[in-house]
C-alpha positions as CSV (number, residue, x, y, z in Angstrom):
1,M,3.4,13.2,-21.6
2,K,6.0,13.5,-18.4
3,R,5.1,11.8,-15.3
4,M,2.8,13.3,-12.3
5,K,4.8,14.7,-9.7
6,E,3.3,16.0,-6.5
7,I,3.3,19.5,-7.6
8,D,1.7,18.1,-10.8
9,V,-1.6,16.4,-8.5
10,K,-2.0,19.2,-6.6
11,A,-2.8,21.4,-9.5
12,L,-4.8,18.6,-10.6
13,F,-7.0,18.6,-7.5
14,A,-7.1,22.3,-7.8
15,F,-8.4,22.1,-11.5
16,V,-11.5,19.9,-10.7
17,A,-11.7,21.1,-7.6
18,D,-15.7,22.8,-8.6
19,V,-16.9,19.5,-9.8
20,I,-15.4,17.2,-7.3
21,D,-14.6,17.6,-3.2
22,I,-11.5,15.5,-3.0
23,E,-11.7,15.1,0.6
24,A,-15.0,13.5,0.0
25,I,-13.8,10.7,-2.3
26,P,-14.6,7.4,-1.1
27,L,-11.9,5.0,-0.6
28,D,-13.7,1.9,-1.9
29,D,-14.6,2.9,-5.6
30,Q,-14.5,-0.1,-7.9
31,K,-13.8,1.9,-10.9
32,T,-10.9,3.0,-9.7
33,Y,-9.6,-0.3,-8.5
34,N,-10.4,-1.6,-12.0
35,L,-8.1,1.2,-13.3
36,L,-5.7,0.4,-10.9
37,A,-5.6,-3.5,-11.4
38,R,-5.3,-3.5,-15.3
39,A,-2.6,-1.0,-14.9
40,D,-4.3,1.8,-16.7
41,T,-1.9,4.3,-15.1
42,D,-0.3,7.1,-17.4
43,G,-0.9,10.2,-15.6
44,V,-1.1,8.6,-12.2
45,Y,1.4,9.8,-9.4
46,M,3.5,6.8,-8.7
47,M,2.0,4.4,-10.7
48,E,3.6,5.5,-14.0
49,T,6.9,3.4,-14.7
50,D,6.9,-0.3,-16.5
51,W,8.1,-1.5,-12.6
52,D,5.0,0.3,-11.1
53,K,2.4,-1.2,-13.7
54,Y,3.9,-4.5,-13.0
55,D,3.3,-4.6,-9.5
56,L,0.0,-3.5,-9.8
57,L,-0.7,-5.9,-12.4
58,Q,1.0,-8.8,-10.1
59,I,-0.9,-7.4,-6.5
60,Q,-4.4,-6.1,-8.5
61,P,-5.1,-4.2,-5.2
62,R,-8.4,-4.6,-4.4
63,D,-8.7,-1.9,-1.4
64,F,-6.7,1.1,0.0
65,D,-4.6,-1.5,2.6
66,E,-3.5,-3.3,-0.3
67,L,-3.0,-0.5,-2.6
68,T,-0.7,1.1,0.4
69,A,0.9,-2.0,0.3
70,C,1.8,-1.7,-3.1
71,V,2.9,1.5,-3.0
72,A,5.2,0.8,0.0
73,L,6.7,-2.5,-2.1
74,S,6.8,-0.5,-5.5
75,H,8.5,2.6,-3.7
76,N,11.2,0.9,-1.6
77,P,13.9,-1.5,-2.9
78,S,14.3,-2.8,-0.2
79,M,11.0,-4.1,0.5
80,N,10.4,-5.3,-3.4
81,P,12.1,-8.3,-3.5
82,Y,9.1,-9.4,-0.8
83,I,6.0,-8.5,-3.4
84,Y,6.2,-12.4,-4.1
85,T,5.7,-12.6,-0.5
86,Y,3.2,-10.9,-0.1
87,L,1.5,-12.3,-3.3
88,K,1.3,-15.6,-1.4
89,I,0.1,-14.3,1.6
90,Q,-2.5,-12.2,-0.1
91,K,-3.6,-15.2,-3.0
92,V,-2.8,-19.0,-1.5
93,Q,-5.1,-19.5,2.4
94,P,-4.7,-20.3,4.7
95,F,-2.2,-18.0,6.2
96,T,0.9,-18.5,5.3
97,F,2.9,-18.1,8.7
98,P,0.7,-20.2,11.0
99,R,3.0,-19.7,13.9
100,F,2.0,-15.5,13.7
101,S,-0.9,-16.6,13.5
102,E,-1.1,-18.1,17.1
103,I,-1.3,-15.3,19.0
104,D,-4.5,-13.0,18.6
105,A,-2.5,-9.5,18.8
106,I,-0.3,-10.0,16.6
107,R,-2.7,-11.4,13.9
108,D,-4.8,-8.1,14.3
109,I,-1.2,-6.0,14.2
110,L,-0.7,-7.9,10.7
111,K,-4.2,-7.9,9.3
112,D,-4.2,-4.6,6.8
113,S,-0.6,-6.3,5.1
114,H,-2.2,-9.9,4.9
115,G,-0.3,-10.9,7.8
116,M,3.2,-9.8,6.3
117,L,5.8,-7.6,8.2
118,L,5.7,-4.9,6.2
119,Y,5.8,-1.8,8.4
120,K,8.3,0.0,10.8
121,E,5.1,0.7,12.9
122,Q,3.7,-3.5,13.1
123,A,7.1,-4.4,14.2
124,E,7.0,-1.9,16.8
125,D,3.5,-2.9,18.2
126,I,5.0,-6.5,18.1
127,S,8.0,-5.7,20.0
128,Y,5.6,-3.7,22.9
129,H,3.0,-6.4,22.4
130,I,5.6,-9.0,23.4
131,A,6.9,-7.0,26.3
132,S,3.6,-7.0,27.7
133,M,2.9,-10.8,27.5
134,S,2.7,-12.9,31.0
135,E,5.2,-15.5,31.5
136,E,2.9,-18.1,30.9
137,D,2.2,-16.6,27.5
138,K,5.9,-16.2,26.2
139,K,6.3,-19.8,27.0
140,E,2.9,-21.1,25.7
141,H,4.0,-19.5,22.6
142,A,7.9,-19.5,22.1
143,M,8.3,-20.7,18.7
144,A,6.1,-17.7,17.6
145,I,7.9,-15.3,19.5
146,K,11.2,-16.7,18.2
147,I,10.5,-16.5,14.5
148,L,9.0,-12.8,15.0
149,I,12.1,-11.6,16.8
150,R,14.0,-13.0,14.0
151,E,12.3,-11.7,11.3
152,I,11.9,-7.9,13.1
153,E,15.8,-8.4,13.4
154,K,16.6,-9.0,10.4
155,R,14.1,-6.8,8.2
156,K,14.4,-3.5,10.6
157,G,16.3,-1.9,8.0
158,T,14.0,-2.4,5.2
159,L,10.5,-2.0,6.8
160,S,8.6,1.1,5.6
161,E,6.8,3.6,7.2
162,R,3.4,3.3,6.9
163,T,2.1,6.8,7.2
164,F,4.0,7.8,4.7
165,F,3.0,5.2,2.4
166,R,-0.2,5.6,3.6
167,D,-0.1,9.4,2.5
168,R,1.3,8.5,-1.0
169,A,-1.3,5.8,-1.3
170,L,-4.0,8.5,-1.0
171,F,-2.6,10.7,-3.1
172,C,-2.2,8.0,-6.0
173,Y,-5.9,6.5,-5.5
174,R,-7.4,10.5,-5.4
175,N,-5.2,11.1,-9.3
176,A,-6.6,7.4,-9.8
177,F,-10.2,8.3,-8.7
178,I,-10.5,11.6,-11.2
179,K,-9.0,9.4,-14.4
180,A,-11.6,6.6,-13.6
181,N,-14.5,8.7,-12.9
182,H,-13.6,11.7,-14.9
183,P,-12.1,10.8,-17.8
184,V,-13.0,14.1,-19.5
185,L,-11.9,16.6,-16.8
186,F,-8.7,14.3,-16.3
187,N,-7.7,14.6,-20.3
188,A,-8.6,18.1,-20.2
189,F,-5.9,18.7,-17.6
190,I,-3.7,16.5,-18.9
191,A,-3.9,18.0,-22.4
192,F,-3.7,21.6,-20.7
193,H,-0.7,20.7,-18.7
194,V,1.1,19.5,-20.9
195,L,0.9,22.3,-23.4
196,D,1.5,24.8,-20.5
197,S,4.7,22.8,-19.7
């Protein structure tokens, strides 16, 4: 079977439109996350290669934020080596970088990636927050700020666009939802699409 492209997924959505309201698909469907966690993703956009499946089996996304991180880490070659850092932060508690968590606003900014600096938007929000801090707060959290600035500088060329990868992850999730919850429809589309190709 050929890999799913964006045009194929759009065709899948059109194929199931009489049965499934794509825009109303819930983002917390357990069947979908179970399918992704076991990397049963042949026919799922952006999740079909052995590389993608390996990353899925490691991260085993449990929610949409984790799926977005998985897609970003898998599909940004500059970020992929950081997958092991992400896994440690995801699986091991307490917070891996305790200095970051000293500052409540920074902890909130990094919340959707388990405290890891993953997205350009996070770096921008962190820089803006640091600039807005009082001199007293900057002095109190001087070491945390120093570490954050060093991380941003070191990784500024590798950080992913959150908006772009959330859009990709949503496409992937909806595709996986159809496979997990409507396998007859999904398989009919695949059979039809392959024959039609």
